[in-house]
TISE-268123 format. One record per atom (N, C-alpha, C): atom name; residue number from 0; x, y, z; residue in one letter. Coordinates in nm, 3 decimals, padded with zeros to 5 digits. Example, Ala and Ser with C-alpha at 12.3 -4.5 7.8 and 13.67 -1.06 7.14 Angstrom:
REM residues 2
 atom   n      c1      c2      c3 res
    N   0  01.319 -00.569  00.780   a
   CA   0  01.230 -00.450  00.780   a
    C   0  01.320 -00.330  00.780   a
    N   1  01.285 -00.225  00.708   s
   CA   1  01.367 -00.106  00.714   s
    C   1  01.290  00.003  00.787   s
END
This chain:
REM residues 201
 atom   n      c1      c2      c3 res
    N   0  03.310 -00.174 -01.868   m
   CA   0  03.238 -00.300 -01.889   m
    C   0  03.181 -00.302 -02.030   m
    N   1  03.228 -00.393 -02.113   s
   CA   1  03.182 -00.404 -02.251   s
    C   1  03.049 -00.478 -02.254   s
    N   2  02.957 -00.428 -02.338   a
   CA   2  02.826 -00.492 -02.349   a
    C   2  02.769 -00.466 -02.488   a
    N   3  02.674 -00.549 -02.526   r
   CA   3  02.607 -00.530 -02.655   r
    C   3  02.458 -00.560 -02.639   r
    N   4  02.381 -00.511 -02.735   l
   CA   4  02.236 -00.526 -02.731   l
    C   4  02.192 -00.632 -02.830   l
    N   5  02.107 -00.723 -02.784   e
   CA   5  02.054 -00.827 -02.872   e
    C   5  01.902 -00.833 -02.858   e
    N   6  01.835 -00.844 -02.972   r
   CA   6  01.688 -00.851 -02.971   r
    C   6  01.642 -00.976 -02.897   r
    N   7  01.542 -00.959 -02.811   e
   CA   7  01.483 -01.072 -02.739   e
    C   7  01.358 -01.116 -02.814   e
    N   8  01.363 -01.233 -02.873   s
   CA   8  01.254 -01.278 -02.961   s
    C   8  01.126 -01.312 -02.887   s
    N   9  01.138 -01.355 -02.763   s
   CA   9  01.019 -01.401 -02.690   s
    C   9  00.948 -01.289 -02.615   s
    N  10  01.011 -01.172 -02.606   r
   CA  10  00.949 -01.059 -02.536   r
    C  10  00.972 -00.931 -02.616   r
    N  11  00.894 -00.829 -02.583   d
   CA  11  00.905 -00.701 -02.653   d
    C  11  01.018 -00.621 -02.591   d
    N  12  01.141 -00.654 -02.631   g
   CA  12  01.254 -00.584 -02.576   g
    C  12  01.386 -00.643 -02.620   g
    N  13  01.489 -00.615 -02.541   y
   CA  13  01.625 -00.656 -02.576   y
    C  13  01.696 -00.714 -02.454   y
    N  14  01.797 -00.796 -02.481   m
   CA  14  01.886 -00.844 -02.377   m
    C  14  02.016 -00.766 -02.387   m
    N  15  02.065 -00.723 -02.272   v
   CA  15  02.196 -00.660 -02.266   v
    C  15  02.295 -00.768 -02.225   v
    N  16  02.387 -00.799 -02.315   i
   CA  16  02.484 -00.906 -02.293   i
    C  16  02.615 -00.842 -02.248   i
    N  17  02.658 -00.874 -02.128   t
   CA  17  02.781 -00.816 -02.075   t
    C  17  02.891 -00.922 -02.066   t
    N  18  03.015 -00.875 -02.072   e
   CA  18  03.128 -00.968 -02.058   e
    C  18  03.140 -01.016 -01.915   e
    N  19  03.100 -00.931 -01.822   e
   CA  19  03.103 -00.966 -01.680   e
    C  19  02.961 -00.955 -01.625   e
    N  20  02.919 -01.055 -01.554   g
   CA  20  02.785 -01.052 -01.497   g
    C  20  02.683 -01.117 -01.588   g
    N  21  02.561 -01.125 -01.538   s
   CA  21  02.453 -01.192 -01.610   s
    C  21  02.386 -01.097 -01.708   s
    N  22  02.336 -01.149 -01.820   p
   CA  22  02.259 -01.065 -01.912   p
    C  22  02.129 -01.021 -01.847   p
    N  23  02.075 -00.909 -01.893   f
   CA  23  01.949 -00.862 -01.836   f
    C  23  01.863 -00.801 -01.945   f
    N  24  01.733 -00.796 -01.917   f
   CA  24  01.633 -00.753 -02.014   f
    C  24  01.600 -00.605 -01.998   f
    N  25  01.579 -00.537 -02.112   i
   CA  25  01.522 -00.402 -02.110   i
    C  25  01.406 -00.398 -02.209   i
    N  26  01.297 -00.329 -02.177   p
   CA  26  01.185 -00.319 -02.271   p
    C  26  01.222 -00.231 -02.390   p
    N  27  01.149 -00.247 -02.498   t
   CA  27  01.175 -00.170 -02.620   t
    C  27  01.170 -00.020 -02.593   t
    N  28  01.079  00.023 -02.507   s
   CA  28  01.065  00.166 -02.479   s
    C  28  01.195  00.227 -02.426   s
    N  29  01.269  00.149 -02.347   v
   CA  29  01.397  00.198 -02.294   v
    C  29  01.500  00.212 -02.406   v
    N  30  01.505  00.111 -02.493   a
   CA  30  01.598  00.117 -02.606   a
    C  30  01.568  00.238 -02.695   a
    N  31  01.441  00.266 -02.717   i
   CA  31  01.403  00.381 -02.799   i
    C  31  01.445  00.511 -02.732   i
    N  32  01.420  00.520 -02.601   t
   CA  32  01.457  00.642 -02.527   t
    C  32  01.607  00.668 -02.534   t
    N  33  01.686  00.560 -02.527   l
   CA  33  01.832  00.573 -02.528   l
    C  33  01.890  00.567 -02.669   l
    N  34  01.802  00.560 -02.771   h
   CA  34  01.845  00.556 -02.912   h
    C  34  01.937  00.437 -02.939   h
    N  35  01.897  00.322 -02.886   l
   CA  35  01.976  00.200 -02.904   l
    C  35  01.907  00.107 -03.003   l
    N  36  01.990  00.025 -03.072   h
   CA  36  01.937 -00.066 -03.173   h
    C  36  02.002 -00.203 -03.157   h
    N  37  01.936 -00.301 -03.216   d
   CA  37  01.986 -00.438 -03.210   d
    C  37  02.130 -00.444 -03.262   d
    N  38  02.218 -00.508 -03.184   g
   CA  38  02.357 -00.523 -03.224   g
    C  38  02.449 -00.412 -03.179   g
    N  39  02.395 -00.305 -03.120   d
   CA  39  02.479 -00.194 -03.075   d
    C  39  02.574 -00.238 -02.964   d
    N  40  02.696 -00.184 -02.969   s
   CA  40  02.787 -00.196 -02.856   s
    C  40  02.759 -00.081 -02.761   s
    N  41  02.758 -00.109 -02.633   l
   CA  41  02.719 -00.009 -02.535   l
    C  41  02.839  00.044 -02.457   l
    N  42  02.836  00.173 -02.430   t
   CA  42  02.936  00.231 -02.342   t
    C  42  02.903  00.193 -02.198   t
    N  43  02.997  00.219 -02.109   d
   CA  43  02.971  00.191 -01.967   d
    C  43  02.851  00.271 -01.918   d
    N  44  02.841  00.396 -01.962   e
   CA  44  02.729  00.480 -01.920   e
    C  44  02.596  00.425 -01.971   e
    N  45  02.594  00.383 -02.097   q
   CA  45  02.472  00.326 -02.153   q
    C  45  02.434  00.196 -02.082   q
    N  46  02.534  00.115 -02.051   t
   CA  46  02.507 -00.011 -01.981   t
    C  46  02.448  00.016 -01.843   t
    N  47  02.504  00.116 -01.774   a
   CA  47  02.453  00.150 -01.641   a
    C  47  02.309  00.200 -01.649   a
    N  48  02.279  00.281 -01.750   l
   CA  48  02.143  00.330 -01.769   l
    C  48  02.047  00.215 -01.800   l
    N  49  02.093  00.122 -01.881   c
   CA  49  02.010  00.006 -01.914   c
    C  49  01.984 -00.080 -01.791   c
    N  50  02.087 -00.098 -01.709   l
   CA  50  02.071 -00.179 -01.588   l
    C  50  01.970 -00.116 -01.494   l
    N  51  01.980  00.016 -01.478   h
   CA  51  01.885  00.085 -01.392   h
    C  51  01.743  00.070 -01.448   h
    N  52  01.728  00.089 -01.578   a
   CA  52  01.597  00.077 -01.641   a
    C  52  01.541 -00.064 -01.626   a
    N  53  01.629 -00.163 -01.635   s
   CA  53  01.587 -00.303 -01.621   s
    C  53  01.532 -00.328 -01.480   s
    N  54  01.603 -00.277 -01.381   r
   CA  54  01.559 -00.297 -01.243   r
    C  54  01.427 -00.223 -01.216   r
    N  55  01.415 -00.103 -01.271   i
   CA  55  01.292 -00.026 -01.253   i
    C  55  01.175 -00.097 -01.320   i
    N  56  01.199 -00.151 -01.438   h
   CA  56  01.094 -00.225 -01.510   h
    C  56  01.048 -00.346 -01.428   h
    N  57  01.143 -00.423 -01.376   a
   CA  57  01.108 -00.541 -01.298   a
    C  57  01.038 -00.502 -01.168   a
    N  58  01.084 -00.394 -01.107   c
   CA  58  01.022 -00.345 -00.984   c
    C  58  00.878 -00.303 -01.009   c
    N  59  00.856 -00.235 -01.119   r
   CA  59  00.720 -00.191 -01.154   r
    C  59  00.629 -00.312 -01.177   r
    N  60  00.680 -00.413 -01.246   q
   CA  60  00.599 -00.532 -01.272   q
    C  60  00.558 -00.599 -01.141   q
    N  61  00.652 -00.605 -01.046   k
   CA  61  00.619 -00.664 -00.916   k
    C  61  00.517 -00.579 -00.842   k
    N  62  00.534 -00.447 -00.849   a
   CA  62  00.439 -00.357 -00.783   a
    C  62  00.299 -00.375 -00.841   a
    N  63  00.290 -00.387 -00.972   l
   CA  63  00.160 -00.406 -01.037   l
    C  63  00.096 -00.538 -00.995   l
    N  64  00.179 -00.640 -00.978   t
   CA  64  00.127 -00.769 -00.932   t
    C  64  00.068 -00.756 -00.792   t
    N  65  00.138 -00.686 -00.704   l
   CA  65  00.089 -00.665 -00.568   l
    C  65 -00.039 -00.581 -00.567   l
    N  66 -00.043 -00.479 -00.652   l
   CA  66 -00.160 -00.392 -00.657   l
    C  66 -00.281 -00.463 -00.717   l
    N  67 -00.256 -00.563 -00.801   a
   CA  67 -00.367 -00.639 -00.859   a
    C  67 -00.438 -00.721 -00.752   a
    N  68 -00.366 -00.752 -00.643   m
   CA  68 -00.426 -00.828 -00.534   m
    C  68 -00.514 -00.739 -00.447   m
    N  69 -00.464 -00.617 -00.419   r
   CA  69 -00.540 -00.520 -00.340   r
    C  69 -00.466 -00.387 -00.341   r
    N  70 -00.535 -00.281 -00.299   d
   CA  70 -00.469 -00.151 -00.285   d
    C  70 -00.363 -00.158 -00.176   d
    N  71 -00.258 -00.080 -00.192   h
   CA  71 -00.152 -00.071 -00.092   h
    C  71 -00.124  00.075 -00.061   h
    N  72 -00.091  00.101  00.064   a
   CA  72 -00.039  00.232  00.100   a
    C  72  00.101  00.245  00.041   a
    N  73  00.144  00.366  00.006   p
   CA  73  00.278  00.382 -00.053   p
    C  73  00.390  00.322  00.031   p
    N  74  00.389  00.348  00.162   r
   CA  74  00.495  00.295  00.248   r
    C  74  00.491  00.143  00.253   r
    N  75  00.371  00.088  00.262   e
   CA  75  00.355 -00.057  00.266   e
    C  75  00.409 -00.121  00.138   e
    N  76  00.376 -00.060  00.024   l
   CA  76  00.422 -00.113 -00.104   l
    C  76  00.574 -00.104 -00.115   l
    N  77  00.630  00.008 -00.071   a
   CA  77  00.776  00.025 -00.076   a
    C  77  00.846 -00.081  00.009   a
    N  78  00.795 -00.108  00.127   l
   CA  78  00.857 -00.208  00.215   l
    C  78  00.853 -00.346  00.152   l
    N  79  00.742 -00.380  00.088   k
   CA  79  00.731 -00.511  00.024   k
    C  79  00.831 -00.522 -00.091   k
    N  80  00.845 -00.416 -00.169   l
   CA  80  00.938 -00.419 -00.281   l
    C  80  01.082 -00.431 -00.232   l
    N  81  01.113 -00.361 -00.124   c
   CA  81  01.249 -00.369 -00.068   c
    C  81  01.279 -00.509 -00.017   c
    N  82  01.178 -00.573  00.042   r
   CA  82  01.199 -00.711  00.089   r
    C  82  01.224 -00.807 -00.026   r
    N  83  01.177 -00.769 -00.145   k
   CA  83  01.198 -00.852 -00.264   k
    C  83  01.333 -00.824 -00.330   k
    N  84  01.409 -00.729 -00.276   g
   CA  84  01.544 -00.708 -00.327   g
    C  84  01.571 -00.576 -00.396   g
    N  85  01.469 -00.490 -00.408   w
   CA  85  01.495 -00.360 -00.471   w
    C  85  01.539 -00.259 -00.367   w
    N  86  01.619 -00.163 -00.410   m
   CA  86  01.661 -00.056 -00.320   m
    C  86  01.545  00.039 -00.297   m
    N  87  01.549  00.109 -00.183   r
   CA  87  01.440  00.199 -00.150   r
    C  87  01.424  00.308 -00.256   r
    N  88  01.537  00.356 -00.311   e
   CA  88  01.530  00.459 -00.414   e
    C  88  01.458  00.409 -00.538   e
    N  89  01.480  00.282 -00.573   e
   CA  89  01.413  00.224 -00.688   e
    C  89  01.263  00.209 -00.661   e
    N  90  01.231  00.161 -00.541   a
   CA  90  01.090  00.146 -00.505   a
    C  90  01.019  00.282 -00.505   a
    N  91  01.085  00.383 -00.450   d
   CA  91  01.025  00.517 -00.446   d
    C  91  01.003  00.573 -00.586   d
    N  92  01.098  00.547 -00.676   e
   CA  92  01.083  00.595 -00.814   e
    C  92  00.963  00.530 -00.882   e
    N  93  00.949  00.400 -00.863   v
   CA  93  00.836  00.328 -00.922   v
    C  93  00.704  00.377 -00.863   v
    N  94  00.700  00.392 -00.732   i
   CA  94  00.576  00.433 -00.665   i
    C  94  00.538  00.575 -00.705   i
    N  95  00.636  00.662 -00.723   a
   CA  95  00.606  00.799 -00.767   a
    C  95  00.536  00.797 -00.903   a
    N  96  00.582  00.711 -00.992   r
   CA  96  00.518  00.702 -01.124   r
    C  96  00.378  00.642 -01.112   r
    N  97  00.363  00.543 -01.027   l
   CA  97  00.232  00.480 -01.009   l
    C  97  00.133  00.579 -00.947   l
    N  98  00.181  00.667 -00.863   r
   CA  98  00.093  00.769 -00.805   r
    C  98  00.048  00.867 -00.913   r
    N  99  00.139  00.903 -01.002   e
   CA  99  00.103  00.992 -01.112   e
    C  99 -00.005  00.929 -01.200   e
    N 100  00.000  00.797 -01.211   e
   CA 100 -00.097  00.724 -01.293   e
    C 100 -00.222  00.685 -01.214   e
    N 101 -00.228  00.725 -01.086   h
   CA 101 -00.340  00.696 -00.997   h
    C 101 -00.359  00.546 -00.972   h
    N 102 -00.251  00.471 -00.989   l
   CA 102 -00.254  00.329 -00.956   l
    C 102 -00.222  00.308 -00.808   l
    N 103 -00.154  00.404 -00.750   v
   CA 103 -00.136  00.410 -00.604   v
    C 103 -00.200  00.541 -00.560   v
    N 104 -00.296  00.530 -00.468   d
   CA 104 -00.373  00.647 -00.428   d
    C 104 -00.398  00.639 -00.277   d
    N 105 -00.341  00.733 -00.203   e
   CA 105 -00.353  00.731 -00.056   e
    C 105 -00.498  00.738 -00.010   e
    N 106 -00.574  00.827 -00.070   e
   CA 106 -00.712  00.845 -00.025   e
    C 106 -00.796  00.721 -00.054   e
    N 107 -00.779  00.665 -00.172   r
   CA 107 -00.854  00.543 -00.206   r
    C 107 -00.815  00.430 -00.111   r
    N 108 -00.685  00.418 -00.083   y
   CA 108 -00.641  00.314  00.009   y
    C 108 -00.700  00.336  00.147   y
    N 109 -00.696  00.461  00.196   a
   CA 109 -00.746  00.490  00.330   a
    C 109 -00.895  00.457  00.342   a
    N 110 -00.972  00.492  00.240   r
   CA 110 -01.116  00.460  00.242   r
    C 110 -01.137  00.308  00.245   r
    N 111 -01.061  00.238  00.163   s
   CA 111 -01.073  00.092  00.159   s
    C 111 -01.033  00.031  00.293   s
    N 112 -00.928  00.084  00.353   f
   CA 112 -00.880  00.032  00.481   f
    C 112 -00.985  00.052  00.590   f
    N 113 -01.042  00.172  00.598   v
   CA 113 -01.142  00.201  00.700   v
    C 113 -01.264  00.111  00.683   v
    N 114 -01.307  00.092  00.559   e
   CA 114 -01.422  00.006  00.533   e
    C 114 -01.392 -00.140  00.569   e
    N 115 -01.269 -00.184  00.539   s
   CA 115 -01.230 -00.320  00.571   s
    C 115 -01.228 -00.343  00.722   s
    N 116 -01.172 -00.246  00.796   r
   CA 116 -01.170 -00.258  00.942   r
    C 116 -01.312 -00.257  00.998   r
    N 117 -01.398 -00.180  00.937   r
   CA 117 -01.537 -00.174  00.982   r
    C 117 -01.604 -00.311  00.970   r
    N 118 -01.572 -00.383  00.864   r
   CA 118 -01.632 -00.515  00.843   r
    C 118 -01.568 -00.620  00.933   r
    N 119 -01.436 -00.616  00.947   r
   CA 119 -01.365 -00.724  01.015   r
    C 119 -01.347 -00.700  01.164   r
    N 120 -01.311 -00.576  01.201   s
   CA 120 -01.280 -00.548  01.341   s
    C 120 -01.305 -00.400  01.369   s
    N 121 -01.431 -00.363  01.390   p
   CA 121 -01.467 -00.221  01.407   p
    C 121 -01.391 -00.154  01.521   p
    N 122 -01.347 -00.030  01.495   e
   CA 122 -01.272  00.047  01.594   e
    C 122 -01.318  00.192  01.592   e
    N 123 -01.278  00.264  01.696   a
   CA 123 -01.309  00.406  01.706   a
    C 123 -01.219  00.487  01.614   a
    N 124 -01.257  00.611  01.586   p
   CA 124 -01.179  00.696  01.495   p
    C 124 -01.031  00.708  01.533   p
    N 125 -01.002  00.726  01.662   g
   CA 125 -00.864  00.744  01.704   g
    C 125 -00.776  00.625  01.670   g
    N 126 -00.830  00.504  01.686   h
   CA 126 -00.754  00.384  01.653   h
    C 126 -00.729  00.374  01.503   h
    N 127 -00.830  00.408  01.425   l
   CA 127 -00.815  00.403  01.279   l
    C 127 -00.712  00.506  01.233   l
    N 128 -00.715  00.624  01.292   e
   CA 128 -00.618  00.727  01.256   e
    C 128 -00.476  00.681  01.285   e
    N 129 -00.457  00.617  01.399   l
   CA 129 -00.323  00.568  01.435   l
    C 129 -00.276  00.460  01.338   l
    N 130 -00.365  00.369  01.301   r
   CA 130 -00.327  00.263  01.208   r
    C 130 -00.290  00.320  01.072   r
    N 131 -00.364  00.417  01.025   l
   CA 131 -00.334  00.478  00.896   l
    C 131 -00.203  00.556  00.902   l
    N 132 -00.178  00.621  01.014   k
   CA 132 -00.051  00.694  01.031   k
    C 132  00.066  00.597  01.025   k
    N 133  00.052  00.482  01.089   e
   CA 133  00.158  00.381  01.089   e
    C 133  00.186  00.330  00.948   e
    N 134  00.087  00.337  00.861   k
   CA 134  00.103  00.292  00.724   k
    C 134  00.155  00.402  00.632   k
    N 135  00.183  00.519  00.691   g
   CA 135  00.243  00.626  00.613   g
    C 135  00.146  00.715  00.539   g
    N 136  00.019  00.707  00.572   i
   CA 136 -00.080  00.793  00.507   i
    C 136 -00.069  00.935  00.563   i
    N 137 -00.081  01.034  00.477   g
   CA 137 -00.068  01.173  00.518   g
    C 137 -00.178  01.217  00.614   g
    N 138 -00.143  01.312  00.701   r
   CA 138 -00.236  01.357  00.804   r
    C 138 -00.366  01.412  00.746   r
    N 139 -00.357  01.493  00.642   d
   CA 139 -00.477  01.553  00.583   d
    C 139 -00.571  01.446  00.528   d
    N 140 -00.513  01.345  00.463   v
   CA 140 -00.595  01.236  00.409   v
    C 140 -00.661  01.158  00.522   v
    N 141 -00.585  01.130  00.626   i
   CA 141 -00.639  01.057  00.741   i
    C 141 -00.758  01.131  00.801   i
    N 142 -00.739  01.258  00.826   q
   CA 142 -00.845  01.337  00.888   q
    C 142 -00.970  01.342  00.801   q
    N 143 -00.950  01.359  00.671   a
   CA 143 -01.064  01.368  00.580   a
    C 143 -01.142  01.237  00.573   a
    N 144 -01.070  01.126  00.561   v
   CA 144 -01.136  00.996  00.544   v
    C 144 -01.204  00.951  00.673   v
    N 145 -01.135  00.963  00.785   v
   CA 145 -01.194  00.919  00.912   v
    C 145 -01.310  01.009  00.952   v
    N 146 -01.295  01.139  00.930   s
   CA 146 -01.405  01.231  00.962   s
    C 146 -01.529  01.199  00.879   s
    N 147 -01.507  01.163  00.755   e
   CA 147 -01.620  01.127  00.668   e
    C 147 -01.688  01.000  00.717   e
    N 148 -01.607  00.903  00.762   a
   CA 148 -01.662  00.775  00.808   a
    C 148 -01.740  00.791  00.938   a
    N 149 -01.702  00.891  01.019   f
   CA 149 -01.770  00.916  01.147   f
    C 149 -01.826  01.058  01.148   f
    N 150 -01.905  01.087  01.047   s
   CA 150 -01.954  01.223  01.028   s
    C 150 -02.075  01.256  01.114   s
    N 151 -02.131  01.156  01.182   s
   CA 151 -02.251  01.181  01.263   s
    C 151 -02.251  01.091  01.385   s
    N 152 -02.339  01.123  01.478   e
   CA 152 -02.356  01.040  01.597   e
    C 152 -02.404  00.901  01.558   e
    N 153 -02.485  00.896  01.453   e
   CA 153 -02.538  00.768  01.406   e
    C 153 -02.426  00.677  01.356   e
    N 154 -02.326  00.734  01.289   s
   CA 154 -02.217  00.651  01.237   s
    C 154 -02.134  00.592  01.351   s
    N 155 -02.118  00.668  01.461   m
   CA 155 -02.049  00.615  01.578   m
    C 155 -02.131  00.503  01.641   m
    N 156 -02.262  00.522  01.649   t
   CA 156 -02.350  00.419  01.703   t
    C 156 -02.344  00.292  01.620   t
    N 157 -02.345  00.308  01.488   d
   CA 157 -02.337  00.192  01.400   d
    C 157 -02.206  00.116  01.420   d
    N 158 -02.096  00.191  01.437   a
   CA 158 -01.966  00.127  01.456   a
    C 158 -01.963  00.048  01.587   a
    N 159 -02.021  00.104  01.691   i
   CA 159 -02.025  00.034  01.820   i
    C 159 -02.111 -00.092  01.809   i
    N 160 -02.224 -00.080  01.743   n
   CA 160 -02.309 -00.198  01.723   n
    C 160 -02.236 -00.306  01.643   n
    N 161 -02.161 -00.264  01.542   d
   CA 161 -02.082 -00.360  01.464   d
    C 161 -01.978 -00.427  01.553   d
    N 162 -01.914 -00.348  01.640   a
   CA 162 -01.813 -00.403  01.731   a
    C 162 -01.875 -00.502  01.828   a
    N 163 -01.995 -00.472  01.876   i
   CA 163 -02.064 -00.563  01.968   i
    C 163 -02.092 -00.696  01.899   i
    N 164 -02.133 -00.690  01.773   r
   CA 164 -02.161 -00.814  01.699   r
    C 164 -02.034 -00.896  01.677   r
    N 165 -01.919 -00.829  01.673   k
   CA 165 -01.792 -00.899  01.654   k
    C 165 -01.727 -00.941  01.785   k
    N 166 -01.783 -00.899  01.896   a
   CA 166 -01.723 -00.927  02.027   a
    C 166 -01.729 -01.076  02.059   a
    N 167 -01.633 -01.126  02.137   p
   CA 167 -01.638 -01.266  02.181   p
    C 167 -01.767 -01.293  02.258   p
    N 168 -01.816 -01.415  02.250   r
   CA 168 -01.943 -01.448  02.317   r
    C 168 -01.935 -01.426  02.467   r
    N 169 -01.817 -01.445  02.523   a
   CA 169 -01.801 -01.429  02.668   a
    C 169 -01.799 -01.283  02.710   a
    N 170 -01.790 -01.192  02.612   a
   CA 170 -01.781 -01.049  02.645   a
    C 170 -01.921 -00.994  02.671   a
    N 171 -01.965 -01.006  02.795   t
   CA 171 -02.093 -00.950  02.836   t
    C 171 -02.070 -00.864  02.959   t
    N 172 -02.168 -00.781  02.991   g
   CA 172 -02.157 -00.698  03.110   g
    C 172 -02.034 -00.609  03.107   g
    N 173 -01.961 -00.607  03.218   h
   CA 173 -01.844 -00.519  03.226   h
    C 173 -01.733 -00.563  03.131   h
    N 174 -01.731 -00.692  03.094   k
   CA 174 -01.631 -00.739  02.997   k
    C 174 -01.657 -00.679  02.859   k
    N 175 -01.784 -00.667  02.823   l
   CA 175 -01.818 -00.605  02.696   l
    C 175 -01.781 -00.458  02.698   l
    N 176 -01.808 -00.393  02.811   m
   CA 176 -01.771 -00.253  02.825   m
    C 176 -01.620 -00.235  02.807   m
    N 177 -01.542 -00.321  02.871   a
   CA 177 -01.396 -00.312  02.861   a
    C 177 -01.350 -00.340  02.718   a
    N 178 -01.416 -00.435  02.653   y
   CA 178 -01.382 -00.469  02.514   y
    C 178 -01.401 -00.348  02.423   y
    N 179 -01.513 -00.280  02.439   l
   CA 179 -01.541 -00.163  02.356   l
    C 179 -01.446 -00.047  02.388   l
    N 180 -01.410 -00.034  02.514   r
   CA 180 -01.315  00.071  02.551   r
    C 180 -01.178  00.044  02.488   r
    N 181 -01.138 -00.083  02.483   r
   CA 181 -01.010 -00.118  02.419   r
    C 181 -01.014 -00.088  02.270   r
    N 182 -01.132 -00.089  02.212   k
   CA 182 -01.148 -00.053  02.072   k
    C 182 -01.141  00.098  02.051   k
    N 183 -01.135  00.171  02.162   g
   CA 183 -01.119  00.316  02.153   g
    C 183 -01.246  00.397  02.157   g
    N 184 -01.360  00.330  02.172   f
   CA 184 -01.486  00.405  02.171   f
    C 184 -01.503  00.482  02.302   f
    N 185 -01.549  00.606  02.293   p
   CA 185 -01.568  00.687  02.414   p
    C 185 -01.680  00.632  02.502   p
    N 186 -01.662  00.648  02.630   l
   CA 186 -01.758  00.593  02.726   l
    C 186 -01.898  00.648  02.703   l
    N 187 -01.907  00.776  02.672   s
   CA 187 -02.039  00.837  02.652   s
    C 187 -02.113  00.771  02.536   s
    N 188 -02.040  00.738  02.430   s
   CA 188 -02.103  00.673  02.315   s
    C 188 -02.142  00.530  02.347   s
    N 189 -02.057  00.461  02.423   i
   CA 189 -02.089  00.323  02.462   i
    C 189 -02.216  00.321  02.546   i
    N 190 -02.223  00.412  02.642   r
   CA 190 -02.340  00.416  02.730   r
    C 190 -02.467  00.447  02.652   r
    N 191 -02.453  00.530  02.551   r
   CA 191 -02.569  00.565  02.471   r
    C 191 -02.621  00.443  02.395   r
    N 192 -02.529  00.351  02.359   v
   CA 192 -02.568  00.235  02.280   v
    C 192 -02.616  00.120  02.368   v
    N 193 -02.544  00.091  02.473   i
   CA 193 -02.577 -00.029  02.552   i
    C 193 -02.632  00.003  02.690   i
    N 194 -02.660  00.130  02.717   g
   CA 194 -02.723  00.164  02.843   g
    C 194 -02.626  00.214  02.947   g
    N 195 -02.677  00.244  03.061   s
   CA 195 -02.598  00.300  03.170   s
    C 195 -02.491  00.202  03.215   s
    N 196 -02.374  00.255  03.246   i
   CA 196 -02.264  00.170  03.292   i
    C 196 -02.300  00.101  03.423   i
    N 197 -02.391  00.158  03.498   d
   CA 197 -02.431  00.097  03.625   d
    C 197 -02.494 -00.040  03.605   d
    N 198 -02.550 -00.061  03.488   a
   CA 198 -02.615 -00.189  03.461   a
    C 198 -02.515 -00.303  03.451   a
    N 199 -02.385 -00.268  03.436   f
   CA 199 -02.283 -00.371  03.419   f
    C 199 -02.192 -00.383  03.540   f
    N 200 -02.224 -00.312  03.645   m
   CA 200 -02.140 -00.315  03.764   m
    C 200 -02.196 -00.416  03.865   m
END
């Protein structure tokens, strides 16, 4: 596949013009790494390297846009990028670099997630651990973050009180008890907060 490099005046980079297929953009940093200059004719190998770099650059830009909205778990971010048309290998390569730059951070995400759930829909530690596991967070990070969030009896009490405040108005008596149990809170902790279970029977 014959191709040549042309300077892109409106952006900091170059366009790779191919005889077959659409032209594509590469940033200046890629051209420097590959020792390419304006007007160069490219070999098939160079063209393939440029195409890969172009896709990685675009994938990174999309990832940064998503991260600007909020933190993402690595698996969650990879799935979103794949839905946008990038291959999983490309998404993984971008995310690996973002992790090195601390722009993707499992522990920071896990802390943010636990705090968000606490505000919106309080749950017991076991439920939070399961949700974080489903998002691809590592076991050690999950244990550390959730243990920190529920480091005392008082923190469990606070979580149950938060859940009660978020409960539907109709959830009183045994319905409230069932609601809290569905949230994963242990019966002993529920009884300590809202009294003996006999009061709701």
